[in-house]
N, C-alpha and C positions, 0 to 999 in steps of 0.2 A: 371529333371529341376527342384528347389526346387520352392515350392510356393511363390507368392509375398507377403510380407508384410504389413497388412493394414495399410492405413496413419491413424493418429491420428485425432478425430474431433477437430476442431477450437471453444473453448470458448471466446463469447463474454461476458465480465465483466462489471458491471457500479459501479463506488468504490464512494461512498460518506460519507464524513468525516463528523460522527455525532453532532449535537450541534452547528454547527455553522451557520448562516445568513448573506446574502443571501450564499447557499451552496458550498464548496470545492468539487470538483467530477471529476473526470477523465475515459474517456472509453476505455478498453483496450481486444486485443486479444490475446491470447497463445494458445497451442496446450492445450488440458483436460486432458493427459499426464504429463503434467508441474506438479513437485514435491513441494508440501506445501512449503520448504525453500525455491526453486528458486521462485515462488510465491511472499514470502517476499522480496525477493531481488527486485524484480520488482517492486510491492508495494512501496517499498521504494522509487526508483528512479523516479516512476511517481510520488509519490507523491511529491515529493522536500527533505522528509527525509531524517538525516545522519547515520541512523544506529547507532544511540549513546545508546540506551536503549534496553530494553526487548523486548519481544512482545508474542504471541500465536494467533491462531486462534481458535474461537470457535463456534458449532452452537449445537443445542439442549442438553445440559448441557455435552459435548462430547469438550475436549480441547486438539489441536498439536501444538504443541511448541519443546524446544530444551530439554529434559528430568533431565541432570544434573542442568538446573536452578531451577527446583523445589524438589532439595533432602530433604530440610528442610519442605516443604508445604504438607500438607495432600490433595492435588490435584492431582491424576491419569492424567500427562498428556501422549500422542500418538507423538512417534517422529515421526516430520515433514518430514524429509528428507526420511522417508520410502511409503508417502502418496500421492498419484497426486490428482488433484484439481477436475478428475472426480470421486472419489471414496466420496467428501463429497458435492461437489454440481451435481446433478445428472440430475436435469430436468430444464427446462425453466422456472425461476423464482424464485428456489433456491437460499437461500442465508446464509450469515454465517459474524457472525463480528472478524476484524482482529483488534486487539488491538496491540497500539502502544505506551509505555512507561507508567509503571506501575503508575508512578506518574501522570505525568500530563493526564493520563487513555484518549489519544485519540483513538477513536472508530469506523473505520471504517465498512460500512455496503456494504459487496461485493455481488453483485446480476450477478446472472447468465441471460444477459438478452438474449443469444441465443444462440445454438447451430450451428455451422454450416459444412458443408463438407469440408474436406481437400481438398484445390487444390496443394499444396503441397511448396505454396510458404511461408507459416508462419510455421516457424520452434521455435518461439522464441517470447519474448512477443512482441505488438508491442503499442504503445500508436495511441488511434482513434481521442480522442479531449479531452476536459478537460475547467475547467474556475477556475479561481482564483488562486492565489499562496499560500502554506502552510505557515501556522505558523511557527514562527522562535521556533528551538527548545528550551525548557526548559522555554515556556512562560507562564507554569500555566495551560495549560489543555482552555474548552472552554472560564471559563468566567476570564482566565489570558489573551485570546489574543484579548477579550472584551473592557477589560480594554486599553492593548497594542493599540489597534488601535485606541482607546478612544486621546490617548495621544502622539502616534506618527503625529497624522496628526494636532495638536495641539505647531507649535514653540514655545509658550507663557508658555506652560505647564513646574513646574521645573522638571518634570520626562524626558522632551522629550531629552535631550541631553544622560541623561542616556540609554534610553528604544532605541534610534536612534543608538548608538553603540552597545547595545546588537545585532540588525537587522543588525548589519555590515556598515551603513550606510540608506541611502533612502531605502525605505521599498513599494513598491508596491502591495498594495494587490490584485489588478485586475489581475497584469501579469501572464500570462501564454503563453507558447511557445510550442507546439508541434511538432517542427522539433527540438530543443533542447535536449527534452526529448527524443525522436527517436535516436539523436545521442548520448547519455549516455547509453540508451539500445545495442545497436550497436556497442559500445567499448564494453559492458560486454562480457564474455565467457556462453553459453550455450552449454547443461545444466548446471547452475552451481554447483559448488560442495558445501557440505553443509560445511558453516563453526562451528567451536566449540571454 
């Protein structure tokens, strides 16, 4: 009789978008065996991004991403589709940076809050909680988002109509629905295959 394969530990992660106050954050659970490429897809879903830009993970001078996106750069990037989260975040309290959109430079701090024993129920990422809506794509990073928020809530501002159209209509900065996020995660196939 073959030995039963051990189930992976569950990672509880706190993801905070840096440079914005009050903070935009999410708390998720995922198997520690989740590849960084799949964690990227999960982070896109839970934060509300559209995966329209390049990204990378960073920790202690090491970078993980899609190597062919860096062919003309002097940076060594490890293929994210070969590295599970548990190889980067080893102990509770460990953290890494998830950078999305090299132009707007959205930096997310990803902290390993807890390592939990597997109960067999979590075999894909699940969102536990969060606060505030993610900024619109291409808004110009944290400083652009601050300006966007100043304009979007002032109907008399000369840029109001432009910014509102850019946001796709009414924008509720405080809006976040964990049920909607989990419905998106549930529709995604896990484990996801790395897209080139």
